[in-house]
C-alpha atoms as an extended CHARMM CRD file, in Angstrom:
* protein
*
       236  EXT
         1         1  MET       CA            -19.7820000000       19.9790000000      -12.7920000000  PROA      1               0.0000000000
         2         2  THR       CA            -21.5210000000       16.6230000000      -12.4140000000  PROA      2               0.0000000000
         3         3  SER       CA            -20.2430000000       14.0320000000       -9.9930000000  PROA      3               0.0000000000
         4         4  GLU       CA            -19.4060000000       10.5360000000      -11.1610000000  PROA      4               0.0000000000
         5         5  PRO       CA            -22.0680000000        7.9090000000      -10.4400000000  PROA      5               0.0000000000
         6         6  THR       CA            -21.3350000000        5.6790000000       -7.4840000000  PROA      6               0.0000000000
         7         7  SER       CA            -22.4700000000        2.2480000000       -6.4150000000  PROA      7               0.0000000000
         8         8  THR       CA            -23.5190000000        1.4000000000       -2.8770000000  PROA      8               0.0000000000
         9         9  THR       CA            -23.8450000000       -2.0260000000       -1.2920000000  PROA      9               0.0000000000
        10        10  THR       CA            -24.2410000000       -3.2950000000        2.2360000000  PROA      10              0.0000000000
        11        11  HSD       CA            -21.7340000000       -5.5220000000        3.9810000000  PROA      11              0.0000000000
        12        12  ARG       CA            -22.2660000000       -9.2300000000        3.4150000000  PROA      12              0.0000000000
        13        13  SER       CA            -20.8230000000      -11.9290000000        5.5970000000  PROA      13              0.0000000000
        14        14  PHE       CA            -18.2840000000      -14.1570000000        3.8300000000  PROA      14              0.0000000000
        15        15  SER       CA            -16.9000000000      -16.2230000000        6.6930000000  PROA      15              0.0000000000
        16        16  THR       CA            -17.2730000000      -16.6130000000       10.4250000000  PROA      16              0.0000000000
        17        17  GLU       CA            -13.7830000000      -15.1710000000       10.9680000000  PROA      17              0.0000000000
        18        18  GLN       CA            -13.2570000000      -12.0680000000        8.8370000000  PROA      18              0.0000000000
        19        19  PRO       CA            -15.7840000000       -9.5960000000        7.4280000000  PROA      19              0.0000000000
        20        20  LEU       CA            -16.1540000000       -9.1840000000        3.6860000000  PROA      20              0.0000000000
        21        21  TYR       CA            -16.5840000000       -5.7680000000        2.1050000000  PROA      21              0.0000000000
        22        22  ARG       CA            -17.9960000000       -5.9170000000       -1.4050000000  PROA      22              0.0000000000
        23        23  LEU       CA            -18.5920000000       -3.2420000000       -4.0100000000  PROA      23              0.0000000000
        24        24  ASP       CA            -20.8350000000       -4.0840000000       -6.9500000000  PROA      24              0.0000000000
        25        25  GLY       CA            -20.4320000000       -2.6400000000      -10.4240000000  PROA      25              0.0000000000
        26        26  SER       CA            -23.1950000000       -1.3630000000      -12.6710000000  PROA      26              0.0000000000
        27        27  ASN       CA            -23.8470000000       -4.9420000000      -13.8500000000  PROA      27              0.0000000000
        28        28  GLY       CA            -24.7130000000       -6.0340000000      -10.3030000000  PROA      28              0.0000000000
        29        29  GLN       CA            -21.6580000000       -8.2820000000       -9.9860000000  PROA      29              0.0000000000
        30        30  ALA       CA            -18.7730000000       -7.7910000000       -7.5920000000  PROA      30              0.0000000000
        31        31  CYS       CA            -16.2170000000       -5.2370000000       -8.7370000000  PROA      31              0.0000000000
        32        32  ILE       CA            -14.0680000000       -5.1220000000       -5.5760000000  PROA      32              0.0000000000
        33        33  LEU       CA            -13.7870000000       -7.6850000000       -2.7870000000  PROA      33              0.0000000000
        34        34  LEU       CA            -11.9500000000       -7.0480000000        0.4870000000  PROA      34              0.0000000000
        35        35  GLN       CA            -11.8490000000       -9.5510000000        3.3230000000  PROA      35              0.0000000000
        36        36  VAL       CA             -9.8060000000       -8.3420000000        6.2810000000  PROA      36              0.0000000000
        37        37  ASP       CA             -9.5660000000       -7.7970000000       10.0060000000  PROA      37              0.0000000000
        38        38  ALA       CA             -8.5210000000       -4.1280000000       10.1290000000  PROA      38              0.0000000000
        39        39  LEU       CA             -7.4450000000       -1.9380000000       13.0370000000  PROA      39              0.0000000000
        40        40  ILE       CA             -6.4410000000        1.7250000000       12.8480000000  PROA      40              0.0000000000
        41        41  VAL       CA             -4.1120000000        3.1660000000       15.4820000000  PROA      41              0.0000000000
        42        42  VAL       CA             -4.3890000000        6.9610000000       15.4660000000  PROA      42              0.0000000000
        43        43  LYS       CA             -1.8160000000        9.0350000000       17.3160000000  PROA      43              0.0000000000
        44        44  TYR       CA             -2.9100000000       12.3500000000       18.8170000000  PROA      44              0.0000000000
        45        45  ARG       CA             -1.9910000000       14.8950000000       21.4700000000  PROA      45              0.0000000000
        46        46  THR       CA             -4.2330000000       15.8910000000       24.3630000000  PROA      46              0.0000000000
        47        47  LYS       CA             -4.8300000000       19.3960000000       25.6550000000  PROA      47              0.0000000000
        48        48  PHE       CA             -2.6150000000       18.4020000000       28.6040000000  PROA      48              0.0000000000
        49        49  GLY       CA              0.3490000000       17.9270000000       26.2500000000  PROA      49              0.0000000000
        50        50  GLU       CA              0.2780000000       14.1210000000       26.4120000000  PROA      50              0.0000000000
        51        51  ASP       CA              0.7690000000       11.8340000000       23.3980000000  PROA      51              0.0000000000
        52        52  GLN       CA             -1.9870000000        9.2260000000       23.1410000000  PROA      52              0.0000000000
        53        53  GLU       CA             -3.1160000000        6.4730000000       20.7730000000  PROA      53              0.0000000000
        54        54  ALA       CA             -6.6920000000        5.5900000000       19.8410000000  PROA      54              0.0000000000
        55        55  ASN       CA             -7.5400000000        2.1040000000       18.5470000000  PROA      55              0.0000000000
        56        56  ILE       CA            -10.3490000000        2.0950000000       15.9910000000  PROA      56              0.0000000000
        57        57  TYR       CA            -11.6150000000       -1.1940000000       14.5880000000  PROA      57              0.0000000000
        58        58  VAL       CA            -13.1560000000       -1.1450000000       11.1240000000  PROA      58              0.0000000000
        59        59  PRO       CA            -16.6210000000       -2.5740000000       11.8490000000  PROA      59              0.0000000000
        60        60  ASN       CA            -18.2110000000       -5.4790000000       10.0060000000  PROA      60              0.0000000000
        61        61  ASP       CA            -21.2000000000       -3.3580000000        9.0190000000  PROA      61              0.0000000000
        62        62  ALA       CA            -19.2890000000       -0.4320000000        7.5090000000  PROA      62              0.0000000000
        63        63  THR       CA            -21.1260000000        1.0690000000        4.5420000000  PROA      63              0.0000000000
        64        64  VAL       CA            -19.3680000000        0.3290000000        1.2580000000  PROA      64              0.0000000000
        65        65  THR       CA            -19.3920000000        2.8970000000       -1.5550000000  PROA      65              0.0000000000
        66        66  GLY       CA            -17.1620000000        3.4820000000       -4.5430000000  PROA      66              0.0000000000
        67        67  ASN       CA            -16.7660000000        3.7640000000       -8.2790000000  PROA      67              0.0000000000
        68        68  CYS       CA            -16.0190000000        1.0150000000      -10.7930000000  PROA      68              0.0000000000
        69        69  ASN       CA            -16.7630000000        2.8900000000      -14.0120000000  PROA      69              0.0000000000
        70        70  ASN       CA            -13.1530000000        3.2060000000      -15.1580000000  PROA      70              0.0000000000
        71        71  GLU       CA            -11.2720000000        0.3380000000      -16.7420000000  PROA      71              0.0000000000
        72        72  ASN       CA             -7.9020000000        1.1540000000      -15.1640000000  PROA      72              0.0000000000
        73        73  THR       CA             -8.7800000000        2.8900000000      -11.8760000000  PROA      73              0.0000000000
        74        74  VAL       CA            -11.4340000000        1.9720000000       -9.2980000000  PROA      74              0.0000000000
        75        75  THR       CA            -12.1720000000        3.1710000000       -5.7560000000  PROA      75              0.0000000000
        76        76  MET       CA            -13.8510000000        1.8120000000       -2.6450000000  PROA      76              0.0000000000
        77        77  SER       CA            -14.6880000000        3.5490000000        0.6450000000  PROA      77              0.0000000000
        78        78  LEU       CA            -15.6620000000        2.0410000000        4.0040000000  PROA      78              0.0000000000
        79        79  LYS       CA            -17.7520000000        4.4680000000        6.0490000000  PROA      79              0.0000000000
        80        80  TRP       CA            -18.7920000000        4.2850000000        9.7120000000  PROA      80              0.0000000000
        81        81  LYS       CA            -19.6110000000        7.0080000000       12.2390000000  PROA      81              0.0000000000
        82        82  ALA       CA            -16.9160000000        9.7200000000       12.0140000000  PROA      82              0.0000000000
        83        83  PHE       CA            -14.5440000000        7.6690000000        9.8330000000  PROA      83              0.0000000000
        84        84  VAL       CA            -14.0010000000        6.9570000000        6.1330000000  PROA      84              0.0000000000
        85        85  LEU       CA            -11.3120000000        4.5570000000        4.9180000000  PROA      85              0.0000000000
        86        86  SER       CA            -10.8360000000        4.9290000000        1.1630000000  PROA      86              0.0000000000
        87        87  TRP       CA             -8.9210000000        2.6510000000       -1.2230000000  PROA      87              0.0000000000
        88        88  SER       CA             -7.7690000000        3.6670000000       -4.7050000000  PROA      88              0.0000000000
        89        89  PHE       CA             -6.7210000000        0.9390000000       -7.1490000000  PROA      89              0.0000000000
        90        90  ALA       CA             -4.9150000000        1.1980000000      -10.4700000000  PROA      90              0.0000000000
        91        91  LYS       CA             -3.2810000000       -0.9940000000      -13.1040000000  PROA      91              0.0000000000
        92        92  THR       CA              0.3270000000       -0.8650000000      -14.2440000000  PROA      92              0.0000000000
        93        93  PRO       CA              0.8910000000        0.8060000000      -17.6500000000  PROA      93              0.0000000000
        94        94  GLY       CA              0.8830000000       -2.5320000000      -19.4640000000  PROA      94              0.0000000000
        95        95  GLY       CA             -2.2010000000       -3.7240000000      -17.6040000000  PROA      95              0.0000000000
        96        96  GLU       CA             -0.4800000000       -6.8630000000      -16.3040000000  PROA      96              0.0000000000
        97        97  ARG       CA             -0.8530000000       -6.0430000000      -12.6080000000  PROA      97              0.0000000000
        98        98  TRP       CA             -3.1630000000       -4.1610000000      -10.3010000000  PROA      98              0.0000000000
        99        99  TYR       CA             -2.0360000000       -2.4220000000       -7.1300000000  PROA      99              0.0000000000
       100       100  VAL       CA             -3.2850000000       -0.1360000000       -4.3570000000  PROA      100             0.0000000000
       101       101  GLU       CA             -2.3740000000        3.3580000000       -5.4550000000  PROA      101             0.0000000000
       102       102  LYS       CA             -3.5190000000        5.1110000000       -2.2840000000  PROA      102             0.0000000000
       103       103  ILE       CA             -5.2030000000        4.4900000000        1.0650000000  PROA      103             0.0000000000
       104       104  GLU       CA             -6.7780000000        7.4710000000        2.8030000000  PROA      104             0.0000000000
       105       105  LEU       CA             -8.3180000000        7.8600000000        6.2580000000  PROA      105             0.0000000000
       106       106  THR       CA            -10.6700000000       10.7680000000        6.9760000000  PROA      106             0.0000000000
       107       107  TYR       CA            -12.0720000000       11.3890000000       10.4600000000  PROA      107             0.0000000000
       108       108  ASN       CA            -13.4530000000       14.0460000000       12.7770000000  PROA      108             0.0000000000
       109       109  SER       CA            -11.1640000000       14.8480000000       15.7060000000  PROA      109             0.0000000000
       110       110  SER       CA            -14.1620000000       15.2520000000       18.0450000000  PROA      110             0.0000000000
       111       111  ASP       CA            -15.0070000000       11.5540000000       17.8770000000  PROA      111             0.0000000000
       112       112  ARG       CA            -15.3000000000        9.8280000000       21.2690000000  PROA      112             0.0000000000
       113       113  HSD       CA            -12.0940000000        7.8360000000       20.6410000000  PROA      113             0.0000000000
       114       114  PHE       CA             -9.9950000000       10.9940000000       21.0300000000  PROA      114             0.0000000000
       115       115  GLU       CA            -10.3640000000       11.9040000000       24.7080000000  PROA      115             0.0000000000
       116       116  HSD       CA             -9.2220000000       15.4200000000       25.6180000000  PROA      116             0.0000000000
       117       117  ILE       CA             -7.7380000000       15.9810000000       22.1440000000  PROA      117             0.0000000000
       118       118  ASP       CA             -5.9950000000       19.3230000000       21.8090000000  PROA      118             0.0000000000
       119       119  GLN       CA             -7.6730000000       20.2580000000       18.4980000000  PROA      119             0.0000000000
       120       120  PRO       CA            -11.3290000000       19.1390000000       18.4220000000  PROA      120             0.0000000000
       121       121  ASN       CA            -13.8730000000       19.7070000000       15.6330000000  PROA      121             0.0000000000
       122       122  LYS       CA            -11.3680000000       19.2610000000       12.8410000000  PROA      122             0.0000000000
       123       123  THR       CA            -11.5430000000       17.0810000000        9.7480000000  PROA      123             0.0000000000
       124       124  ILE       CA             -8.2640000000       15.1420000000        9.5150000000  PROA      124             0.0000000000
       125       125  ARG       CA             -7.2120000000       13.4320000000        6.2920000000  PROA      125             0.0000000000
       126       126  LEU       CA             -4.2760000000       11.0090000000        6.3970000000  PROA      126             0.0000000000
       127       127  SER       CA             -2.9880000000        8.9680000000        3.4690000000  PROA      127             0.0000000000
       128       128  THR       CA             -0.2290000000        6.8790000000        1.9440000000  PROA      128             0.0000000000
       129       129  GLY       CA             -0.1230000000        9.2300000000       -1.0240000000  PROA      129             0.0000000000
       130       130  GLN       CA              3.2770000000       10.7360000000       -0.4220000000  PROA      130             0.0000000000
       131       131  LYS       CA              5.6050000000       11.5560000000       -3.3130000000  PROA      131             0.0000000000
       132       132  HSD       CA              7.3940000000        8.5150000000       -4.7510000000  PROA      132             0.0000000000
       133       133  SER       CA              5.4000000000        6.1470000000       -2.5030000000  PROA      133             0.0000000000
       134       134  PRO       CA              5.7390000000        2.4920000000       -3.5860000000  PROA      134             0.0000000000
       135       135  MET       CA              2.9700000000        0.4130000000       -5.1190000000  PROA      135             0.0000000000
       136       136  LEU       CA              1.0360000000       -1.4890000000       -2.4710000000  PROA      136             0.0000000000
       137       137  PHE       CA              0.1590000000       -5.1630000000       -2.9800000000  PROA      137             0.0000000000
       138       138  PRO       CA              1.0750000000       -5.4690000000       -6.7120000000  PROA      138             0.0000000000
       139       139  THR       CA             -0.7860000000       -8.5090000000       -8.0290000000  PROA      139             0.0000000000
       140       140  PRO       CA             -1.3610000000      -10.0410000000      -11.4740000000  PROA      140             0.0000000000
       141       141  VAL       CA             -4.6990000000       -8.9380000000      -12.9280000000  PROA      141             0.0000000000
       142       142  GLY       CA             -7.2590000000      -11.6950000000      -12.5230000000  PROA      142             0.0000000000
       143       143  LYS       CA             -5.8120000000      -12.8970000000       -9.2150000000  PROA      143             0.0000000000
       144       144  SER       CA             -6.5320000000      -11.9780000000       -5.6020000000  PROA      144             0.0000000000
       145       145  TYR       CA             -3.8850000000      -10.7560000000       -3.1810000000  PROA      145             0.0000000000
       146       146  ALA       CA             -3.7280000000      -12.8900000000       -0.0210000000  PROA      146             0.0000000000
       147       147  CYS       CA             -1.6650000000      -12.3580000000        3.1170000000  PROA      147             0.0000000000
       148       148  ASP       CA             -1.9710000000      -14.1170000000        6.4740000000  PROA      148             0.0000000000
       149       149  GLU       CA              0.7530000000      -11.9660000000        7.9960000000  PROA      149             0.0000000000
       150       150  GLU       CA             -0.0370000000       -8.6570000000        9.6860000000  PROA      150             0.0000000000
       151       151  THR       CA              0.6970000000       -5.7140000000        7.3920000000  PROA      151             0.0000000000
       152       152  GLN       CA              1.3290000000       -2.2150000000        8.7500000000  PROA      152             0.0000000000
       153       153  ILE       CA              0.5250000000        0.7480000000        6.5050000000  PROA      153             0.0000000000
       154       154  PRO       CA              1.6110000000        4.2130000000        7.7700000000  PROA      154             0.0000000000
       155       155  LEU       CA             -0.8000000000        7.0900000000        7.1270000000  PROA      155             0.0000000000
       156       156  THR       CA              0.0870000000       10.7630000000        7.5230000000  PROA      156             0.0000000000
       157       157  ASP       CA             -0.6340000000       14.3190000000        6.4500000000  PROA      157             0.0000000000
       158       158  GLY       CA              2.8280000000       15.4890000000        7.4580000000  PROA      158             0.0000000000
       159       159  LYS       CA              1.6840000000       16.4370000000       10.9510000000  PROA      159             0.0000000000
       160       160  ASN       CA             -0.8170000000       13.8280000000       12.1500000000  PROA      160             0.0000000000
       161       161  ASN       CA             -0.0610000000       10.1140000000       11.9710000000  PROA      161             0.0000000000
       162       162  ALA       CA             -1.7870000000        6.7440000000       12.1130000000  PROA      162             0.0000000000
       163       163  ILE       CA             -1.0380000000        3.1080000000       11.3210000000  PROA      163             0.0000000000
       164       164  LEU       CA             -3.4420000000        0.8270000000        9.4750000000  PROA      164             0.0000000000
       165       165  LEU       CA             -3.0510000000       -2.7970000000       10.5920000000  PROA      165             0.0000000000
       166       166  LEU       CA             -4.3570000000       -5.4060000000        8.1430000000  PROA      166             0.0000000000
       167       167  ARG       CA             -4.6520000000       -9.0100000000        9.2880000000  PROA      167             0.0000000000
       168       168  ASP       CA             -5.6400000000      -12.1250000000        7.2900000000  PROA      168             0.0000000000
       169       169  MET       CA             -6.3520000000      -10.0920000000        4.1940000000  PROA      169             0.0000000000
       170       170  LYS       CA             -7.7080000000      -11.1030000000        0.8070000000  PROA      170             0.0000000000
       171       171  LEU       CA             -8.2100000000       -8.3610000000       -1.7630000000  PROA      171             0.0000000000
       172       172  GLN       CA             -9.2480000000       -8.1770000000       -5.4060000000  PROA      172             0.0000000000
       173       173  PRO       CA            -10.3280000000       -5.1950000000       -7.5170000000  PROA      173             0.0000000000
       174       174  PHE       CA            -11.1800000000       -5.1850000000      -11.2470000000  PROA      174             0.0000000000
       175       175  LYS       CA            -13.3430000000       -8.2890000000      -10.9500000000  PROA      175             0.0000000000
       176       176  PHE       CA            -15.5210000000       -9.1600000000      -13.9370000000  PROA      176             0.0000000000
       177       177  LYS       CA            -16.2120000000      -12.9090000000      -13.9810000000  PROA      177             0.0000000000
       178       178  ASN       CA            -18.0020000000      -13.8440000000      -10.7340000000  PROA      178             0.0000000000
       179       179  ASN       CA            -18.5890000000      -12.8370000000       -7.1220000000  PROA      179             0.0000000000
       180       180  GLU       CA            -15.8450000000      -15.0000000000       -5.5930000000  PROA      180             0.0000000000
       181       181  PHE       CA            -12.1450000000      -14.4130000000       -5.0270000000  PROA      181             0.0000000000
       182       182  ALA       CA             -9.9720000000      -15.6670000000       -7.8820000000  PROA      182             0.0000000000
       183       183  ALA       CA             -6.7920000000      -17.7280000000       -7.4750000000  PROA      183             0.0000000000
       184       184  GLU       CA             -4.5860000000      -16.3490000000       -4.7130000000  PROA      184             0.0000000000
       185       185  PHE       CA             -1.3270000000      -14.4600000000       -5.1830000000  PROA      185             0.0000000000
       186       186  SER       CA              0.4360000000      -14.8400000000       -1.8310000000  PROA      186             0.0000000000
       187       187  CYS       CA              2.4040000000      -12.0210000000       -0.2140000000  PROA      187             0.0000000000
       188       188  THR       CA              5.0790000000      -14.5870000000        0.6790000000  PROA      188             0.0000000000
       189       189  SER       CA              5.7570000000      -15.5990000000       -2.9240000000  PROA      189             0.0000000000
       190       190  LEU       CA              9.1220000000      -14.7290000000       -4.4310000000  PROA      190             0.0000000000
       191       191  SER       CA              7.5020000000      -12.8430000000       -7.2850000000  PROA      191             0.0000000000
       192       192  ALA       CA              5.5400000000      -10.6830000000       -4.8370000000  PROA      192             0.0000000000
       193       193  ARG       CA              8.6820000000       -9.7570000000       -2.9190000000  PROA      193             0.0000000000
       194       194  GLY       CA             10.6400000000       -9.1340000000       -6.0880000000  PROA      194             0.0000000000
       195       195  PHE       CA              8.0580000000       -6.7340000000       -7.5370000000  PROA      195             0.0000000000
       196       196  ARG       CA              7.6290000000       -4.9190000000       -4.2540000000  PROA      196             0.0000000000
       197       197  ASP       CA             11.1570000000       -3.5310000000       -4.3320000000  PROA      197             0.0000000000
       198       198  GLU       CA             12.7210000000       -3.0860000000       -7.7270000000  PROA      198             0.0000000000
       199       199  THR       CA             15.5410000000       -0.9450000000       -6.3060000000  PROA      199             0.0000000000
       200       200  ALA       CA             17.4870000000       -3.9270000000       -4.9390000000  PROA      200             0.0000000000
       201       201  PRO       CA             18.7250000000       -5.2720000000       -8.3350000000  PROA      201             0.0000000000
       202       202  VAL       CA             19.7470000000       -1.7420000000       -9.3300000000  PROA      202             0.0000000000
       203       203  ALA       CA             21.7050000000       -1.2840000000       -6.0910000000  PROA      203             0.0000000000
       204       204  VAL       CA             23.4360000000       -4.6500000000       -6.4870000000  PROA      204             0.0000000000
       205       205  GLY       CA             24.2770000000       -3.8940000000      -10.1120000000  PROA      205             0.0000000000
       206       206  SER       CA             25.7170000000       -0.5050000000       -9.1850000000  PROA      206             0.0000000000
       207       207  THR       CA             27.8450000000       -2.0590000000       -6.4400000000  PROA      207             0.0000000000
       208       208  LEU       CA             29.2180000000       -4.7140000000       -8.8030000000  PROA      208             0.0000000000
       209       209  ALA       CA             29.9830000000       -2.0920000000      -11.4500000000  PROA      209             0.0000000000
       210       210  ALA       CA             31.8520000000        0.0140000000       -8.8990000000  PROA      210             0.0000000000
       211       211  ALA       CA             33.8080000000       -3.0200000000       -7.7040000000  PROA      211             0.0000000000
       212       212  VAL       CA             34.7990000000       -3.9420000000      -11.2700000000  PROA      212             0.0000000000
       213       213  LEU       CA             35.8570000000       -0.3570000000      -11.9930000000  PROA      213             0.0000000000
       214       214  LEU       CA             38.0110000000       -0.2250000000       -8.8570000000  PROA      214             0.0000000000
       215       215  THR       CA             39.6160000000       -3.5660000000       -9.7560000000  PROA      215             0.0000000000
       216       216  ILE       CA             40.4570000000       -2.4190000000      -13.2880000000  PROA      216             0.0000000000
       217       217  THR       CA             41.8120000000        0.9030000000      -12.0340000000  PROA      217             0.0000000000
       218       218  GLY       CA             43.9010000000       -0.7850000000       -9.3620000000  PROA      218             0.0000000000
       219       219  TYR       CA             45.3360000000       -3.2480000000      -11.8640000000  PROA      219             0.0000000000
       220       220  ALA       CA             46.2080000000       -0.4240000000      -14.2740000000  PROA      220             0.0000000000
       221       221  VAL       CA             48.0290000000        1.4930000000      -11.5470000000  PROA      221             0.0000000000
       222       222  TYR       CA             49.8700000000       -1.6480000000      -10.4220000000  PROA      222             0.0000000000
       223       223  ARG       CA             50.8340000000       -2.5790000000      -14.0070000000  PROA      223             0.0000000000
       224       224  SER       CA             52.1010000000        0.9340000000      -14.6930000000  PROA      224             0.0000000000
       225       225  PHE       CA             54.2000000000        0.8540000000      -11.5270000000  PROA      225             0.0000000000
       226       226  VAL       CA             55.7040000000       -2.5570000000      -12.3810000000  PROA      226             0.0000000000
       227       227  LEU       CA             56.5650000000       -1.5190000000      -15.9580000000  PROA      227             0.0000000000
       228       228  LYS       CA             58.2530000000        1.6580000000      -14.7580000000  PROA      228             0.0000000000
       229       229  LYS       CA             60.2450000000       -0.3180000000      -12.2010000000  PROA      229             0.0000000000
       230       230  VAL       CA             61.3350000000       -2.8730000000      -14.8260000000  PROA      230             0.0000000000
       231       231  LYS       CA             62.4880000000       -0.1250000000      -17.1950000000  PROA      231             0.0000000000
       232       232  TYR       CA             64.3950000000        1.5940000000      -14.3840000000  PROA      232             0.0000000000
       233       233  ASP       CA             66.0690000000       -1.6470000000      -13.3630000000  PROA      233             0.0000000000
       234       234  THR       CA             67.0060000000       -2.3740000000      -16.9960000000  PROA      234             0.0000000000
       235       235  MET       CA             68.5920000000        1.0580000000      -17.3860000000  PROA      235             0.0000000000
       236       236  GLU       CA             70.8020000000        0.3630000000      -14.3920000000  PROA      236             0.0000000000
């Protein structure tokens, strides 16, 4: 079995504030751009039975690798020391939007951040990829996702847990025109919020339907009672 070819680039500075992580495609142009201040908070237990948290900053000089050979799915990984933060991107069935399908954190439990950890020398793999997990950052294809607010992404394997904190983020996969971010699609826009949770309209619709049904049923019972009473009164 042959492995898929990968592209590797080094980190390039985009601004004086946030680092830029860039993955080039086979044509030498940017395929994925990620500008973000990222912090990972990993929860672990010590051999003394204490619950602790380790703060791991994603460094500016993380090595960027990935694969951009597929039209509808691309991947990017940020690697440094004992850590790998991987991003998987996909397009919606109609190809109108892209989204983050999965984020995965892999690390070695013997890293210096985990003092007195109860289970050293283990490879831990945490992810967002739980069953029925929602699409992350759905954005129209050809636009970049931008969010100034802090976003918290929970990562787990069912036993171990971490939180990925993303601050001042700009993100764009499936690039093909140039090496710059395209027009921004803000996380605060109404369309972004509406697409993020499509269950709300369904819930509202179900509630209204139930209310209408109860009203009709109540009226029918009331009408039946009134008619019976009128007939009884008439008979008297």
